[in-house]
C-alpha positions in Angstrom: 29.0 1.9 -32.5 31.1 -0.7 -30.6 29.1 -2.9 -28.1 29.9 -1.2 -24.9 27.7 1.2 -26.1 25.4 -0.3 -28.3 21.4 0.9 -27.3 19.3 -1.4 -25.9 16.2 -1.9 -28.2 12.9 -2.2 -27.2 11.9 -5.5 -26.5 8.7 -7.6 -25.1 8.8 -8.7 -21.2 5.5 -10.1 -20.4 2.6 -11.7 -21.6 0.2 -10.8 -19.0 -2.5 -12.9 -19.8 -0.6 -16.3 -19.7 1.7 -14.8 -16.7 -1.9 -14.8 -15.0 -3.1 -17.6 -16.4 -0.3 -20.0 -16.0 -0.8 -21.1 -12.0 -4.2 -19.6 -10.6 -2.9 -21.0 -6.9 0.1 -18.4 -7.1 0.4 -15.4 -5.0 2.6 -13.1 -4.6 5.6 -12.0 -7.0 4.2 -13.6 -10.8 6.4 -11.7 -12.8 9.4 -9.2 -12.2 11.2 -6.9 -14.6 15.0 -8.0 -14.6 15.9 -7.0 -18.4 19.5 -4.7 -17.9 20.1 -1.8 -18.0 17.2 0.1 -17.0 15.7 2.8 -14.8 12.3 1.2 -14.0 11.2 -1.5 -11.8 8.2 -3.7 -12.2 6.0 -6.4 -11.0 3.0 -7.9 -11.3 1.9 -9.6 -7.8 -1.2 -11.6 -7.2 -3.1 -11.5 -3.6 -5.1 -14.3 -2.6 -8.9 -13.7 -2.0 -9.1 -11.8 0.9 -5.4 -11.5 1.4 -3.8 -8.1 3.0 -0.6 -5.8 2.6 -0.4 -4.4 5.9 -0.9 -0.7 6.5 2.8 0.7 5.8 4.3 3.8 4.6 5.5 3.4 1.0 8.8 3.7 -0.2 10.4 7.3 -0.9 9.9 6.9 -4.2 6.5 7.1 -6.7 4.6 3.8 -7.8 1.9 3.1 -10.3 -0.3 0.5 -10.0 -2.5 -0.6 -12.1 -4.8 -3.7 -11.5 -5.2 -6.5 -14.0 -7.5 -8.7 -12.7 -9.9 -9.4 -9.8 -10.9 -6.9 -7.3 -10.2 -5.3 -4.0 -9.9 -1.7 -2.2 -7.0 0.4 -1.6 -6.9 2.3 2.0 -5.0 5.3 3.1 -6.3 6.7 6.7 -9.9 7.0 6.4 -9.8 7.1 2.4 -11.3 3.9 0.8 -11.4 3.5 -2.7 -12.3 0.3 -4.7 -9.9 -1.8 -7.3 -10.9 -3.5 -10.3 -9.4 -4.5 -13.7 -8.3 -1.3 -15.7 -8.2 0.5 -12.6 -4.8 3.1 -12.5 -3.6 4.1 -9.1 -0.7 6.4 -8.0 0.7 5.7 -4.8 2.9 8.7 -4.0 6.6 8.7 -2.0 6.0 7.6 1.8 2.3 8.1 1.4 0.5 5.5 4.0 -1.5 2.9 2.1 -2.9 -0.8 2.9 -3.6 -3.0 -0.1 -7.1 -5.5 0.6 -7.8 -8.1 -2.1 -11.4 -8.5 -2.7 -13.7 -12.0 -2.9 -12.1 -13.0 -6.3 -8.1 -11.6 -5.4 -6.4 -9.2 -6.6 -3.9 -9.0 -9.6 -1.9 -5.8 -10.1 1.1 -4.4 -11.8 3.6 -2.3 -10.2 5.9 0.3 -11.8 8.4 2.8 -10.5 12.0 4.0 -10.5 14.8 1.2 -10.0 15.6 1.3 -5.9 19.7 0.6 -5.8 20.3 -2.4 -3.8 21.4 -2.3 -0.2 25.2 -2.4 0.2 27.0 -4.2 2.8 30.0 -2.2 4.2 31.8 -3.4 6.4 34.0 -1.6 9.4 37.5 -1.2 8.6 40.2 -2.6 10.5 42.5 0.4 12.4 
């Protein structure tokens, strides 16, 4: 098999415990998958104590979200679901959601189908 068609091998992507412990003050994306080629996107996100991801309609893809550390709530409409370590959530495509971190903050992993990068097209000259 030539190099252009060789299979991609399984690989370690992230040591979650080390990533979470590395900088306790860091917020936002602590890690994101960069391996290529791939069909998935994945991120480890930290929200500080009381931080909120405002209510929004999710993307046109399903998302799995696994709580790694801390506590919080997932809100969707009138539903408020507690979040804590090792709880796994399914966020259906286009679903309305809001995430509120608890008093100790919240760290979670998201996994979803890879979205294609936006392409900018310039108008053709006549």
